[in-house]
C-alpha positions in Angstrom: 8.1 27.0 -6.4 10.5 28.1 -9.2 14.4 28.6 -8.7 16.6 30.6 -10.6 17.6 28.8 -13.8 21.4 29.5 -13.4 21.5 26.4 -10.7 19.8 24.2 -13.2 21.9 22.2 -16.1 20.5 22.3 -19.5 19.3 18.7 -19.1 17.6 19.7 -15.8 16.0 22.9 -17.4 14.6 20.5 -20.2 13.1 17.9 -17.9 11.9 20.4 -15.5 10.1 22.3 -18.4 8.5 19.2 -19.5 7.1 18.4 -16.0 5.8 22.0 -15.5 3.8 21.5 -18.9 1.8 18.6 -17.6 -1.7 19.0 -15.9 -1.0 17.1 -12.8 -4.6 17.0 -11.6 -5.1 14.0 -14.1 -8.9 14.5 -13.9 -10.0 12.0 -16.4 -7.3 9.6 -16.2 -7.9 6.0 -15.1 -6.1 5.0 -11.8 -7.4 1.2 -11.7 -5.6 -0.2 -14.6 -3.0 -3.3 -14.3 -2.7 -4.5 -10.7 -3.3 -0.9 -9.1 -6.8 -2.0 -7.8 -5.9 -5.1 -6.1 -6.4 -4.0 -2.6 -7.6 -1.0 -0.5 -4.7 1.0 1.1 -5.0 4.3 2.8 -3.7 7.4 1.5 -1.9 6.1 -1.8 -0.9 8.4 -4.5 -2.5 7.8 -8.1 0.1 6.0 -10.5 0.2 8.9 -13.1 2.6 10.9 -10.5 5.5 8.2 -10.3 4.9 7.2 -14.1 5.6 10.8 -15.1 8.3 11.4 -12.7 10.3 8.2 -13.4 9.6 8.3 -17.3 11.0 11.8 -17.2 13.7 11.6 -14.7 15.1 8.2 -14.7 16.1 5.7 -17.7 15.5 2.1 -18.4 17.3 -0.4 -16.4 17.7 2.4 -13.5 17.4 1.3 -9.8 14.4 3.4 -8.4 13.8 3.3 -4.4 10.6 3.5 -3.0 11.3 3.7 0.8 7.9 4.3 1.8 6.3 1.4 -0.4 2.8 1.1 0.9 0.8 -0.9 -1.5 3.4 -0.8 -4.3 2.3 1.9 -6.7 5.7 3.3 -7.4 7.0 -0.4 -7.9 3.9 -1.2 -10.2 5.0 1.5 -12.7 8.6 0.8 -12.3 7.9 -2.7 -14.0 5.6 -1.1 -16.6 8.6 1.4 -17.7 11.1 -1.4 -17.5 13.0 0.1 -14.3 14.6 -2.1 -11.7 13.2 -1.2 -8.0 13.6 -1.9 -4.4 10.4 -1.2 -2.2 11.0 -0.8 1.6 8.1 -0.8 4.3 8.1 -1.7 7.7 4.3 -2.8 7.1 4.2 -6.6 6.3 0.8 -6.3 4.7 2.2 -3.7 2.6 5.2 -6.0 1.5 2.6 -8.8 0.9 0.6 -6.6 -1.4 3.4 -5.0 -3.4 4.9 -8.5 -3.8 1.8 -9.8 -5.5 1.2 -6.7 -7.5 4.3 -6.7 -9.1 4.7 -10.2 -9.6 3.9 -11.6 -13.2 2.0 -15.0 -13.1 2.0 -17.3 -15.9 -1.3 -18.2 -17.6 -1.1 -22.0 -16.4 -0.7 -20.7 -13.0 -3.6 -18.1 -13.2 -6.0 -21.0 -14.2 -4.7 -23.1 -11.3 -5.6 -20.1 -9.0 -9.2 -19.9 -10.6 -9.4 -23.6 -10.2 -8.6 -23.7 -6.4 -10.9 -20.7 -5.9 -13.8 -22.4 -7.5 -13.1 -25.8 -6.1 -13.8 -24.3 -2.8 -17.6 -23.7 -3.5 -18.7 -27.4 -2.8 -17.2 -27.1 0.9 -18.8 -23.9 1.5 -22.2 -25.0 0.5 -21.6 -28.1 2.9 -20.5 -25.8 5.4 -23.5 -23.5 5.2 -25.8 -26.6 5.6 -24.0 -27.4 8.9 -24.1 -24.2 10.1 -27.8 -23.7 9.7 -28.4 -27.3 11.6 -25.9 -26.7 14.4 -27.5 -23.2 15.1 -30.6 -25.0 15.9 -29.1 -27.1 18.6 -26.2 -25.1 20.0 -25.9 -22.0 21.8 -23.7 -19.0 20.5 -21.2 -19.4 23.4 -20.7 -23.0 22.3 -20.1 -21.9 18.7 -17.8 -19.1 20.0 -15.6 -21.6 21.8 -15.5 -23.9 18.8 -14.2 -21.1 16.8 -11.8 -19.7 19.1 -9.3 -22.3 18.7 -9.3 -21.8 15.0 -9.0 -18.2 14.3 -5.8 -16.3 14.3 -6.9 -13.6 16.8 -9.6 -13.4 19.4 -10.8 -10.0 18.4 -11.9 -11.4 15.1 -15.1 -12.8 17.0 -16.0 -9.1 17.5 -15.7 -7.9 14.1 -17.6 -10.6 12.1 -20.4 -12.6 12.4 -19.9 -16.4 13.0 -21.3 -17.6 9.7 -18.8 -15.1 7.9 -16.0 -16.3 10.2 -16.6 -20.0 9.4 -16.5 -19.3 5.4 -13.3 -17.0 5.9 -11.7 -19.9 8.0 -12.5 -22.4 5.4 -11.0 -20.1 2.6 -7.9 -19.2 4.5 -7.4 -22.9 5.7 -7.2 -24.0 2.1 -5.0 -21.3 0.9 -2.6 -21.9 3.6 -2.1 -25.6 2.0 -0.8 -24.1 -1.3 2.7 -24.7 -1.8 3.5 -22.5 -4.6 4.4 -19.1 -2.9 3.1 -17.0 -5.8 -0.2 -18.6 -6.0 -0.6 -18.7 -2.4 0.3 -15.0 -1.9 -1.9 -13.9 -4.8 -5.1 -15.6 -3.1 -4.1 -14.3 0.4 -4.2 -10.7 -1.1 -7.7 -11.4 -2.7 -8.9 -12.8 0.9 -7.5 -9.7 2.7 -9.1 -7.5 0.1 -12.6 -8.6 1.1 -12.2 -8.5 4.8 -13.7 -5.2 5.6 -16.7 -5.4 3.4 -17.8 -8.9 4.8 -17.1 -7.6 8.4 -19.4 -5.6 10.7 -17.3 -2.5 10.3 -19.6 0.5 9.7 -19.0 2.1 6.3 -20.0 5.5 7.3 -16.3 6.2 8.8 -13.1 5.9 7.2 -11.6 4.3 10.3 -12.8 1.2 11.8 -15.9 1.2 14.1 -18.2 -1.7 14.7 -21.8 -1.3 13.5 -23.8 -2.8 16.4 -26.5 -3.1 13.8 -24.6 -4.4 11.0 -26.8 -6.7 8.4 -25.8 -10.3 8.4 -23.0 -11.0 5.6 -24.0 -13.5 2.9 -22.2 -14.9 -0.1 -18.7 -14.6 1.7 -17.2 -16.9 -0.5 -18.7 -15.6 -3.6 -17.2 -12.2 -2.8 -13.9 -13.8 -2.6 -14.3 -15.9 -5.7 -15.4 -12.7 -7.6 -12.5 -10.8 -6.3 -10.1 -13.6 -7.7 -11.7 -13.4 -11.0 -11.2 -9.5 -11.3 -7.4 -9.9 -10.0 -6.7 -12.6 -12.5 -7.9 -10.4 -15.4 -6.0 -7.4 -14.3 -2.8 -9.8 -13.9 -3.1 -10.5 -17.5 -3.3 -6.9 -18.3 -0.5 -6.0 -16.2 1.6 -9.0 -17.8 1.1 -7.7 -21.3 2.0 -4.1 -20.3 5.5 -5.2 -18.9 8.2 -4.2 -21.2 11.2 -6.3 -20.0 12.1 -8.4 -17.1 13.0 -5.9 -14.5 14.0 -6.8 -11.0 11.7 -5.8 -8.1 13.1 -6.2 -4.8 10.7 -5.8 -1.7 12.2 -5.6 1.8 10.4 -5.2 5.1 12.5 -2.9 6.8 12.9 0.3 8.6 13.5 3.1 6.2 15.4 4.9 8.9 18.2 2.6 8.6 19.2 1.3 5.3 22.4 -0.5 6.4 21.9 -3.2 4.0 22.2 -0.6 0.9 25.5 0.7 -0.2 26.4 4.5 -0.6 25.6 5.7 -4.2 23.6 2.6 -5.2 20.0 4.1 -6.2 19.5 5.9 -9.7 16.2 7.8 -8.3 13.9 8.0 -5.4 10.1 8.3 -5.8 8.3 8.3 -2.5 5.4 9.1 -0.6 6.0 9.6 3.2 3.1 9.2 5.9 1.0 12.3 6.7 2.8 12.4 10.4 0.0 11.1 12.4 -3.3 11.8 10.7 -3.6 8.3 9.2 -3.6 5.4 11.5 -2.3 2.7 9.1 -2.2 -0.2 11.7 -5.6 0.6 13.0 -7.2 1.2 9.3 -5.6 -2.5 8.5 -6.1 -4.4 11.6 -8.5 -6.7 10.4 -6.3 -7.8 7.4 -3.2 -7.9 10.0 -5.2 -10.2 12.5 -6.2 -12.6 9.9 -2.9 -12.9 8.3 -1.1 -13.4 11.7 0.5 -10.1 12.3 0.2 -7.8 15.2 -1.3 -4.4 14.6 -0.2 -3.2 18.1 3.6 -4.0 17.3 3.4 -2.3 14.0 1.9 0.9 15.5 4.9 1.1 17.7 7.3 0.9 14.8 5.6 3.5 12.2 6.9 6.9 11.7 4.1 8.8 13.0 2.8 6.0 15.3 1.5 6.0 18.9 -0.4 9.1 17.8 -1.8 9.7 21.5 1.5 10.9 22.7 2.2 14.5 23.1 5.5 14.1 21.6 4.3 12.7 18.2 5.2 15.7 15.9 8.8 15.9 17.5 9.4 12.0 16.9 7.6 12.4 13.2 10.3 15.2 12.3 13.3 13.3 13.8 12.5 10.1 12.1 11.9 11.9 8.8 15.4 13.5 9.2 17.1 10.2 9.6 15.1 8.9 6.7 16.5 11.8 4.5 20.1 11.4 5.5 19.5 7.8 4.5 18.1 8.8 1.2 20.7 11.2 0.4 23.5 8.6 1.2 22.1 5.6 -1.1 21.3 8.0 -3.9 23.9 8.5 -6.8 25.4 11.9 -7.2 23.6 14.3 -9.4 20.5 11.8 -9.5 16.7 13.2 -8.7 14.8 12.5 -5.7 10.9 13.1 -5.6 8.8 13.3 -2.5 5.3 13.6 -2.8 3.5 15.1 0.4 0.5 16.9 1.6 -0.4 19.2 4.6 -2.5 17.3 6.9 -4.5 18.5 10.2 -3.5 16.8 13.4 -4.3 17.7 16.8 -6.5 20.5 15.3 -3.6 22.1 13.5 -2.7 22.3 10.0 1.0 21.1 9.4 3.0 22.3 6.6 5.0 19.1 5.9 5.9 20.2 2.6 7.8 23.4 4.1 9.2 21.3 6.9 10.4 18.3 4.9 11.7 20.6 2.1 13.9 22.7 4.8 15.3 19.5 6.3 16.0 18.2 2.6 17.9 21.0 1.7 19.8 21.1 5.1 20.8 17.4 4.6 22.3 18.4 1.3 19.7 18.0 -1.4 19.1 20.6 -4.1 15.2 21.7 -4.6 14.6 22.0 -8.2 10.9 22.2 -8.4 7.8 22.2 -6.2 4.6 21.4 -8.1 1.4 22.0 -6.5 -1.9 19.7 -7.1 -5.1 21.4 -6.0 -8.1 19.8 -7.4 -8.5 16.2 -8.2 -7.7 12.8 -6.5 -5.6 14.2 -4.0 -4.0 11.4 -1.7 -5.8 12.5 1.4 -9.2 13.8 0.4 -9.7 16.3 3.2 -6.6 18.1 2.0 -7.0 20.8 -0.7 -3.4 20.6 -1.9 -0.6 18.4 -2.1 3.0 18.9 -3.2 5.8 16.9 -5.7 9.0 18.1 -4.3 11.9 17.4 -7.0 15.3 17.5 -5.3 18.7 16.8 -6.8 21.6 15.1 -4.9 
């Protein structure tokens, strides 16, 4: 969508002209550099989108807001570009992942992380020997009862075989003993990132379904240790890319109520709202949420677009997005930019034009639409969609 040029300032025109000149498909661009590939996360956008929006529409040391932070893609790019940022998400797992992805860790601490990971090997080997002996003398129910008192949530017994649970418990309990917050959180994210791969989840579905004929999972510890090595290497890359000591603040909070933020305190907004009810974030992440001590059902009740089975889901979503847009306008400085990336999902067998609905609501809330950019071919955030939109507003 192109608006009449008379509503644009000279600076607006120059910036929009540059953004129009870009090939937003980014067909051959790498999306796995720095810390972006630390942890799987449903429906996240590629880092090139916030990078070019922020580098064009904001300046160094500006305060960037991503109020639907997810796994922290915008915040990682903020650090790389030398912007300060605040990320907000109601999902505690998202906050943990984002914190680890944006926190530079010293070389000495990375070496300690590697040492801790490798020091678990001997205990794992002993555990495997004990398990092979005990399985010959104890029934499965005996082992279930033994494990049930140690695992964070009883449903874990349904999703993992017993040998995998034993190794995961050993790793998790060792991580919990670490006093250094950054090192402990780093290893927790590595731990969380392997959980689906070592579970009895069917790999044929995007959502979580138990595979009743799942093969036995071997070498759980080896997968964890390999993941740690990869993350350490990417942290070293990330640390070299950081241009200054920008400040990143992560807040586990409801984006519909930003009472802790003052009016006109943010210089730029770049965010990616949920796809109404088409992505069940709490359901997809429940294995990690269980193991880390969080409650998926409680999260589902809080999410914008949550409780998907209710008939009033669309109405609740649009109401909550309206409240969010009002808060976004309030905290954004005058004459500053707000970018919203969204696509049009199918929910309840109906295609919902979220770009049009959010665009209309944002304009009604006082934003001015400068441009609507369409992406149609490659690396769309939601693979089932054929198009997504970058909505660029000015306050």
